[in-house]
C-alpha positions in Angstrom: -32.0 -5.5 9.4 -29.0 -7.6 10.2 -26.6 -8.3 7.3 -24.3 -11.2 7.9 -21.3 -12.1 5.9 -19.4 -15.3 6.6 -16.5 -17.0 5.0 -15.3 -20.2 6.6 -12.4 -20.8 4.3 -11.3 -23.7 6.4 -14.4 -25.8 5.5 -12.8 -26.6 2.1 -9.5 -27.1 3.9 -11.2 -29.3 6.5 -12.4 -31.7 3.8 -9.1 -32.3 2.2 -6.6 -31.4 4.9 -6.3 -35.1 6.0 -5.2 -36.0 2.5 -2.7 -33.2 2.5 -1.3 -34.4 5.8 -1.2 -38.0 4.6 0.6 -36.9 1.5 3.2 -35.2 3.6 3.5 -38.3 5.7 3.5 -40.8 2.9 6.2 -39.3 0.7 9.2 -37.1 1.4 8.2 -33.6 0.3 10.4 -31.7 2.7 12.4 -28.8 1.1 16.0 -29.6 0.7 16.7 -26.2 2.3 15.4 -27.4 5.6 17.2 -30.8 5.7 19.9 -29.7 8.1 17.3 -28.1 10.5 15.3 -31.4 10.5 18.4 -33.5 11.2 19.3 -31.2 14.0 15.8 -31.4 15.4 15.5 -27.6 15.1 12.1 -28.0 13.5 9.6 -30.9 13.4 8.5 -32.7 10.2 6.2 -30.9 7.9 3.0 -32.7 9.0 3.7 -31.3 12.5 4.7 -27.8 11.3 1.5 -27.1 9.4 -1.8 -26.1 10.9 -4.3 -28.9 11.2 -6.2 -27.2 8.3 -3.6 -25.3 6.2 -4.7 -22.9 3.5 -4.7 -24.9 0.3 -3.9 -22.9 -2.9 -5.0 -24.8 -5.9 -2.6 -23.9 -8.7 -4.6 -25.5 -11.6 -7.8 -23.7 -10.6 -6.0 -20.3 -10.7 -4.3 -21.0 -14.0 -0.9 -21.6 -12.5 1.5 -24.6 -12.5 2.4 -26.5 -9.4 6.1 -25.9 -8.7 9.1 -27.3 -7.1 11.2 -26.2 -4.1 14.4 -24.3 -4.3 16.4 -21.4 -5.5 17.3 -17.8 -4.7 15.7 -14.7 -6.1 17.6 -11.4 -6.1 16.0 -8.0 -6.1 17.2 -4.5 -5.6 16.0 -1.9 -3.1 16.7 1.8 -2.8 17.4 1.9 0.9 17.4 -0.4 4.0 13.8 0.8 4.8 12.6 -0.9 1.6 12.9 -4.3 3.2 9.2 -3.5 3.9 8.5 -4.7 0.4 8.9 -8.2 1.6 6.0 -7.8 4.0 3.9 -6.2 1.2 4.9 -8.9 -1.4 4.4 -11.8 1.0 0.8 -10.6 1.6 0.1 -12.9 4.6 -3.0 -11.3 6.0 -5.8 -12.3 8.4 -8.1 -11.6 5.6 -6.8 -10.6 2.1 -8.1 -9.8 -1.4 -8.1 -12.3 -4.2 -7.4 -11.2 -7.8 -11.1 -10.3 -8.1 -10.7 -8.0 -5.1 -13.0 -10.2 -3.0 -12.2 -10.9 0.7 -10.9 -14.3 1.6 -9.5 -15.7 4.8 -5.8 -16.3 4.7 -4.1 -16.5 8.1 -7.7 -17.0 9.5 -9.5 -20.2 8.8 -12.7 -18.1 8.6 -14.6 -15.1 9.8 -18.2 -13.8 10.2 -19.3 -10.2 10.1 -22.7 -8.9 11.3 -23.8 -5.5 10.1 -20.1 -4.6 9.9 -20.3 -4.2 13.6 -19.5 -7.6 15.1 -16.5 -9.5 13.6 -15.7 -13.0 14.8 -12.3 -14.5 13.7 -11.5 -18.2 13.7 -7.9 -19.2 13.8 -6.3 -22.3 12.3 -5.7 -24.9 14.9 -2.0 -25.8 15.2 -0.8 -22.6 13.4 2.7 -21.5 14.5 4.9 -18.5 14.3 8.2 -18.7 12.4 10.0 -19.7 15.5 7.7 -22.6 16.1 5.7 -21.1 19.0 1.9 -21.4 18.9 -0.1 -18.7 17.2 -3.3 -18.4 19.2 -6.0 -16.0 20.5 -3.5 -15.1 23.2 -1.5 -13.2 20.6 -4.6 -11.0 19.9 -5.3 -10.6 23.6 -1.7 -9.5 24.3 -1.8 -6.9 21.5 -5.2 -5.6 22.7 -4.6 -5.4 26.5 -0.9 -4.7 26.6 -0.3 -2.7 23.4 -3.4 -0.9 22.2 -4.8 -0.2 25.7 -1.3 0.8 27.0 -1.1 4.6 26.8 2.7 4.6 26.6 2.7 2.2 23.6 -0.4 3.7 22.0 -0.6 7.3 23.2 -3.2 8.3 20.5 -5.7 5.8 21.6 -5.4 3.4 18.7 -5.6 3.5 14.9 -8.6 5.4 13.4 -9.7 2.1 11.8 -10.3 0.8 15.4 -12.1 3.9 16.6 -14.0 5.4 13.7 -16.7 6.8 16.0 -14.3 7.8 18.7 -14.4 4.7 20.8 -12.5 1.4 20.6 -14.5 -1.8 20.2 -15.2 -4.5 22.8 -12.6 -7.3 22.5 -13.4 -10.8 23.5 -11.2 -13.9 23.5 -13.8 -16.7 23.2 -11.4 -19.5 23.2 -7.8 -20.3 22.0 -8.8 -20.1 18.3 -11.6 -17.5 18.4 -11.7 -13.8 19.0 -14.4 -11.1 18.5 -14.4 -7.4 18.0 -17.7 -5.5 18.6 -18.6 -1.9 17.8 -21.8 -0.2 18.7 -22.0 1.2 15.1 -20.8 -0.1 11.7 -17.0 -0.1 11.0 -16.7 -0.9 7.3 -13.1 0.2 7.3 -12.0 -2.7 9.5 -11.8 -5.5 6.9 -10.1 -3.4 4.2 -7.6 -2.2 6.8 -6.7 -5.8 7.6 -6.3 -6.6 3.9 -4.3 -3.6 3.0 -0.6 -3.3 1.9 0.3 -2.0 5.4 -2.3 -3.9 7.4 -3.8 -2.7 10.6 -2.0 -4.6 13.4 -4.2 -6.3 16.0 -2.0 -9.2 17.0 1.6 -9.9 17.8 3.9 -12.7 19.2 3.2 -12.1 22.8 5.5 -14.8 24.2 8.4 -13.1 22.5 7.4 -9.5 23.0 6.8 -9.7 26.7 10.5 -9.5 27.4 10.4 -5.9 26.1 7.3 -4.9 28.1 7.6 -3.3 31.5 4.5 -5.2 32.7 6.4 -8.6 32.2 10.1 -7.7 32.4 12.1 -6.6 35.5 13.5 -3.1 35.4 17.2 -4.2 35.5 16.8 -6.5 32.4 14.7 -3.9 30.6 17.3 -1.2 31.1 20.0 -3.5 29.7 17.8 -4.3 26.7 17.2 -0.5 26.1 20.9 0.2 26.3 21.7 -2.7 24.0 19.2 -1.4 21.4 20.1 2.3 21.9 16.7 3.6 23.0 15.8 5.7 26.0 12.3 4.5 26.7 10.9 1.1 27.2 8.0 1.9 24.8 10.5 2.8 22.0 12.2 -0.6 22.7 8.9 -2.5 22.3 8.0 -0.6 19.2 11.4 -1.2 17.6 11.4 -4.9 18.4 7.8 -5.5 17.3 7.7 -3.7 14.0 6.5 -6.3 11.5 5.8 -3.9 8.6 9.5 -3.1 8.3 11.1 -6.4 9.6 14.4 -5.1 10.9 14.5 -7.4 13.9 15.5 -10.9 12.7 14.4 -12.4 16.1 10.8 -11.3 15.7 8.6 -14.3 15.0 6.6 -13.7 11.8 3.8 -15.4 9.8 5.1 -14.3 6.4 6.4 -16.7 3.7 10.0 -15.4 4.1 11.6 -14.0 7.2 14.6 -11.7 7.5 17.9 -13.0 8.8 20.0 -9.8 8.6 20.3 -7.0 11.1 20.6 -3.5 9.8 22.7 -1.6 8.9 23.6 -3.8 5.9 24.0 -3.5 2.2 22.4 -6.9 1.6 19.4 -8.4 3.4 18.7 -12.2 3.2 15.2 -13.5 3.7 14.7 -17.3 4.0 11.6 -19.5 3.9 9.4 -19.7 7.0 9.3 -23.4 8.0 5.9 -22.9 9.6 4.2 -21.0 6.8 0.5 -21.9 6.6 -0.1 -22.4 2.9 0.3 -25.6 0.8 -0.5 -26.4 -2.9 -3.0 -29.1 -3.9 -0.2 -31.7 -3.8 0.6 -31.1 -0.2 3.8 -29.2 -1.0 4.4 -26.4 1.5 4.7 -22.9 0.2 6.7 -20.9 -0.5 8.4 -22.7 -3.3 11.4 -20.3 -3.4 13.9 -20.8 -0.5 15.5 -17.4 -0.3 15.2 -13.8 -1.3 18.3 -11.5 -1.4 17.7 -7.8 -1.3 20.6 -5.7 -2.4 20.6 -2.1 -1.4 21.6 0.4 -4.1 21.0 4.0 -5.0 17.4 4.5 -6.3 18.8 6.3 -9.4 20.6 3.2 -10.7 18.2 0.4 -9.9 17.0 0.3 -13.5 20.6 0.2 -14.8 21.4 -2.7 -12.4 18.3 -4.6 -13.2 19.0 -4.2 -17.0 22.5 -5.5 -16.3 21.2 -8.8 -15.1 21.6 -8.1 -11.4 17.9 -8.8 -10.5 15.7 -11.8 -10.8 12.5 -10.0 -9.9 12.1 -6.2 -10.1 9.0 -4.1 -9.8 10.0 -1.1 -7.7 12.7 1.3 -8.7 11.9 1.0 -12.4 9.5 3.0 -14.4 7.9 3.0 -17.8 10.6 5.3 -19.2 13.0 2.4 -18.4 11.0 -0.1 -20.5 13.0 0.1 -23.8 16.3 -0.3 -22.0 14.9 -3.2 -19.9 13.4 -4.9 -22.9 16.7 -4.7 -24.7 18.2 -6.6 -21.7 16.2 -9.7 -22.8 18.8 -10.0 -25.6 21.7 -10.2 -23.2 20.4 -11.9 -20.1 17.9 -14.6 -19.3 15.2 -12.2 -18.2 11.7 -11.3 -19.3 9.9 -7.9 -19.0 6.2 -7.8 -18.7 3.9 -4.7 -18.6 1.2 -4.5 -16.0 -1.4 -1.8 -15.8 -1.0 0.7 -13.0 -4.0 0.8 -10.7 -3.6 4.4 -9.5 -6.1 7.2 -10.4 -3.3 9.0 -12.2 0.3 8.0 -12.9 1.3 11.7 -12.6 -0.9 14.3 -10.9 -0.3 17.9 -10.1 -1.4 18.7 -6.5 -2.0 22.4 -5.6 -1.5 22.7 -1.9 -4.7 24.2 -0.5 -2.9 24.6 2.8 -0.1 26.7 1.2 1.5 29.1 3.7 1.6 31.9 1.1 -1.8 33.7 1.6 -2.1 35.0 -2.0 -1.4 31.5 -3.5 -3.6 29.8 -1.0 -6.5 32.0 -2.0 -5.9 31.3 -5.7 -5.6 27.5 -5.2 -8.9 27.6 -3.2 -10.7 29.1 -6.2 -12.1 26.2 -8.3 -11.8 28.4 -11.4 -8.0 28.6 -11.0 -7.7 24.8 -10.5 -9.9 24.2 -13.6 -7.8 26.7 -15.6 -4.6 24.9 -14.7 -6.1 21.6 -15.8 -7.6 22.9 -19.1 -4.3 24.4 -20.1 -2.5 21.0 -20.0 -2.1 19.2 -23.3 -2.5 15.6 -22.1 -2.3 14.1 -25.6 1.2 15.5 -25.9 2.2 14.2 -22.5 0.8 10.8 -23.3 2.6 10.6 -26.7 6.0 11.9 -25.4 6.2 10.3 -22.0 4.1 7.1 -22.5 4.3 6.4 -26.2 0.5 6.9 -26.5 -0.2 3.8 -24.3 -1.8 5.7 -21.4 -5.2 7.5 -21.1 -5.8 11.2 -20.7 -7.9 11.3 -17.5 -8.8 13.2 -14.4 -7.5 11.7 -11.2 -10.3 9.1 -10.6 -11.1 5.4 -10.8 -10.2 3.4 -13.8 -12.5 1.5 -16.2 -11.6 -1.7 -14.2 -13.5 -0.3 -11.2 -17.3 -0.9 -11.0 -17.6 2.8 -9.9 -16.1 4.2 -13.1 -18.1 6.7 -15.2 -16.7 8.6 -18.2 -17.8 11.9 -16.9 -15.4 11.5 -13.9 -12.5 10.7 -16.2 -13.3 13.5 -18.7 -13.8 16.3 -16.1 -11.8 19.4 -17.3 -9.2 17.4 -19.2 -9.9 18.9 -22.7 -6.9 21.0 -23.9 -8.6 24.4 -24.0 -6.2 27.2 -23.3 -8.8 29.8 -24.5 -11.2 28.8 -21.7 -8.3 28.7 -19.2 -7.3 32.2 -20.1 -10.8 33.5 -19.7 -11.1 31.8 -16.3 -7.8 33.5 -15.1 -9.0 36.9 -16.4 -12.3 36.4 -14.6 -10.5 35.7 -11.3 -8.7 39.0 -11.6 -5.3 37.8 -13.0 -5.7 40.0 -16.1 -2.5 42.1 -15.7 0.7 40.9 -17.4 4.4 41.9 -17.4 6.5 42.6 -20.4 7.1 38.9 -21.1 3.4 38.1 -21.0 3.4 36.5 -17.6 0.4 37.3 -15.4 0.8 39.3 -12.2 -0.6 38.4 -8.8 -2.8 40.8 -6.9 0.3 41.9 -4.9 2.3 42.6 -8.0 4.5 39.5 -8.1 4.9 37.5 -11.3 2.7 34.4 -11.2 5.4 31.8 -10.7 4.4 28.4 -9.6 7.1 26.2 -8.1 6.2 22.5 -8.5 8.2 20.3 -6.1 9.1 16.6 -6.6 10.8 13.9 -4.5 13.1 13.4 -7.4 12.5 9.6 -7.6 11.5 9.4 -11.2 12.9 11.1 -14.3 9.3 10.8 -15.7 8.1 13.5 -13.3 10.8 15.9 -14.6 10.0 15.1 -18.3 6.3 15.7 -17.7 7.0 19.0 -15.9 9.0 20.2 -18.9 5.9 19.8 -21.1 3.6 21.4 -18.6 5.9 24.4 -18.3 5.3 25.1 -22.0 1.5 24.5 -21.6 1.2 27.0 -18.7 3.4 29.6 -20.4 0.6 29.9 -23.0 -1.8 31.1 -20.3 0.7 33.4 -18.7 1.9 31.3 -15.8 5.6 30.5 -15.1 6.5 27.0 -13.8 9.7 26.2 -11.9 10.7 22.9 -10.4 12.4 22.0 -7.2 13.7 18.6 -6.2 14.3 17.4 -2.6 14.5 14.0 -0.8 11.2 12.4 0.0 11.4 13.1 3.8 12.2 16.7 3.2 9.6 16.9 0.5 6.9 15.6 2.9 8.0 17.9 5.7 7.9 21.0 3.4 4.4 20.0 2.3 3.2 19.8 6.0 4.7 23.2 6.8 2.9 24.8 3.9 6.2 25.6 2.2 5.3 23.7 -0.9 3.0 25.5 -3.4 2.3 22.5 -5.6 3.8 19.1 -6.0 3.9 16.3 -8.7 3.1 12.9 -7.4 0.8 10.0 -8.0 -2.9 10.4 -8.1 -5.3 8.5 -5.8 -3.8 5.1 -4.7 -6.8 2.9 -5.4 -8.1 3.4 -8.9 -9.9 0.1 -8.9 -12.1 0.6 -5.9 -15.4 -1.1 -5.1 -18.2 0.5 -3.1 -17.2 -1.6 0.0 -13.7 0.0 0.0 -13.3 3.3 1.9 -13.6 6.5 -0.2 -11.2 8.1 2.3 -8.7 8.9 -0.4 -11.2 11.5 -1.9 -11.3 13.5 1.4 -8.6 14.9 3.7 -7.9 11.9 5.9 -4.1 11.6 6.0 -1.3 14.0 6.6 0.6 12.8 3.5 -2.1 13.9 1.1 -0.2 16.7 -0.7 -3.2 18.8 -1.7 -4.4 19.3 1.9 -1.9 17.9 4.4 -3.0 20.1 7.3 -6.6 19.2 6.8 -5.6 15.5 6.6 -3.6 15.8 9.9 -6.7 17.4 11.5 -8.8 14.4 10.5 -6.1 11.9 11.5 -5.6 13.4 14.9 -9.4 13.8 15.6 -9.0 17.5 15.6 -6.0 17.7 17.9 -3.6 18.9 15.3 -3.5 20.5 11.8 -6.4 22.7 10.7 -10.1 22.0 10.1 -11.2 22.4 6.4 -12.7 25.7 5.5 -13.8 25.1 2.0 -17.5 24.1 1.8 -16.9 21.4 -0.9 -14.1 19.8 1.2 -16.4 19.8 4.3 -19.0 18.1 2.1 -16.5 15.4 1.2 -15.7 14.7 4.9 -19.5 14.6 5.7 -20.1 12.1 2.8 -17.2 9.9 4.1 -18.7 9.9 7.5 -22.1 8.9 6.0 -20.4 6.0 4.1 -18.9 4.8 7.4 -22.3 4.7 9.1 -24.3 2.6 6.6 -24.2 -1.1 6.0 -26.2 -1.0 2.8 -24.2 -1.6 -0.4 -26.5 0.6 -2.5 -26.1 3.6 -0.1 -22.3 3.1 -0.1 -22.3 3.0 -3.9 -24.3 6.2 -4.1 -22.0 8.0 -1.7 -19.0 6.9 -3.7 -20.5 8.4 -6.8 -21.3 11.7 -5.0 -17.7 11.9 -3.8 -16.2 11.0 -7.2 -18.3 13.6 -8.9 -17.5 16.3 -6.4 -13.8 15.5 -6.4 -13.4 15.6 -10.1 -15.6 18.6 -10.7 -13.6 20.5 -8.1 -10.3 19.4 -9.5 -8.7 18.9 -6.1 -5.9 17.1 -7.8 -5.0 17.6 -11.5 -4.8 14.1 -13.0 -2.9 13.8 -16.2 -2.5 10.3 -17.5 -3.7 7.0 -16.1 -3.9 3.3 -17.2 -0.2 3.6 -17.8 2.1 0.5 -17.8 4.5 -0.7 -15.2 7.5 -2.8 -16.3 7.9 -6.0 -14.2 11.3 -7.6 -14.8 11.7 -11.3 -13.9 14.1 -14.1 -14.5 13.1 -16.2 -17.5 13.2 -19.2 -15.2 10.8 -17.7 -12.7 7.3 -19.3 -13.2 3.7 -18.3 -12.2 4.4 -14.5 -12.5 1.4 -13.1 -14.4 2.1 -11.7 -17.9 -0.6 -9.1 -17.4 -2.0 -7.8 -14.1 -2.9 -4.7 -12.1 -0.1 -3.0 -10.3 -0.5 -0.6 -7.4 0.0 -0.1 -3.7 -3.6 -0.4 -2.6 -5.4 -2.7 -2.8 -3.1 -5.0 -4.9 -0.1 -4.7 -2.6 2.1 -4.4 -5.7 2.9 -8.1 -6.3 1.1 -9.3 -3.2 -2.3 -10.5 -4.4 -0.6 -12.6 -7.1 1.1 -14.6 -4.3 4.8 -14.6 -4.8 5.0 -17.7 -2.5 3.6 -19.5 -5.6 6.4 -18.3 -7.9 9.1 -20.9 -8.5 12.3 -21.3 -10.4 12.2 -23.9 -13.2 15.9 -24.8 -12.8 15.4 -25.6 -9.1 
């Protein structure tokens, strides 16, 4: 049976695009910010800058107000790398999620999908990159033939989302506005990967990038460019100059609402409006409304203090719930508002025993489900919720939230009751029944049972929670110590097996639907802290890391593979439920509290920012699905 999904978003646009174009021609709706560029003939008039059928965002239908051009928004980032948030917030995607987490064409005018195996993409005629050059199917062809199929640029053979069954798809450029990708088997990960916060890259500005490619550039000029950009290989040069997810190259043509104008290193990055952005409101006004974003680099530890001192007009990252009282108090001193959005992760804080721990004794303990269950049962989540979250969160295992159609109470309730008596019995049963003079249990090799929980040190909240857990685990004879290191070191220690246990977020996507990949419930990535070596093994198709040796983990991987082979919604839903049940019953991550609240600070003049929303990395792309290009400053 062939299942066919199609969404030709341009059909609506096609019907009213002429009126939009006429509106642009009949009245002067050019942004003041672009006047000098227009007078200097650096850019054409709006009617010639927009695609023939732009994406039309109806503000009234979505409960927002049509805005006006202008203004600058300041935000604070913890390091220069965090300019990547502009790509995440801008959320210009071939296909993206709407606020109901349904797919909709964005950069694309439309698409069709047959059996999740044949995907045909239709581009918007007349769409342009930020430098004014045409955005066409040639940009997909360039990336396919000259990047993905080039072994020096893509030594691994391409992203897993492109080769879920070991082979890349067939690529076809049907005409200048139509491309097709065909797999012999279903690839249900393809569309979610394109809609994600860090989207799968399948196109790039070929006209610009050819100057960095050895196929198109002479050796002398290529060597000069490599020297100028301080790289030793031409492939490193191409990767550096083409990286859109972290837009460090101001010359790189983009499709985002704002484009970077600042070269690193810098303490301040300035992003300005893209004159060729493809969205307009119902009045023919080209988005984004806001002219400029200024990103000021600061130490992560003082972002909240600076935001509360009136130095940010929009702040979501670098602040946490334990900053809420301070930030709310700032409303009395500065023209700012602080809203609370619900975090979309499976757990705001989760304890992750490293099943790939290098210490053989601890690895054996962590691999015993009775030990993981004992650790979970010993935690008093009610106390954590009251002390750290003022009672506003929910005690829960690390699983999907009630907002997900996959939610079941038994997943959330798995081994979260505060039951130190049962925890003690489980530990005795395992063989940890000997204690020292202070009441701490002894390991089989005679060492005291001391668990070091490591943190990246990016949130005081983690430290506060660990102080409480230390007391809870002491009751069952386990000593807890904490260690803090920088994120990069933290990740490397996890990969090497040096970390016994870590505190981090739970599963990224707590609002999943059955059509989204359940890969977060199985070892699929090397940054999953409970099984990084198994995740690396999956990621490298068995070339690195280690293969799982726990039967239940093998079962999770098998179920994930089954999910990827079916096109039937009912079968995908059933597989999700099997995996959620297995994951929570096995307590592979010890979820503590979810449905917690995330402060979002904004200027009181900034309009169209939702008062309540879901906040998370995947699938909401933090602010992304709420379209910051529709935010506007009332004073402007």
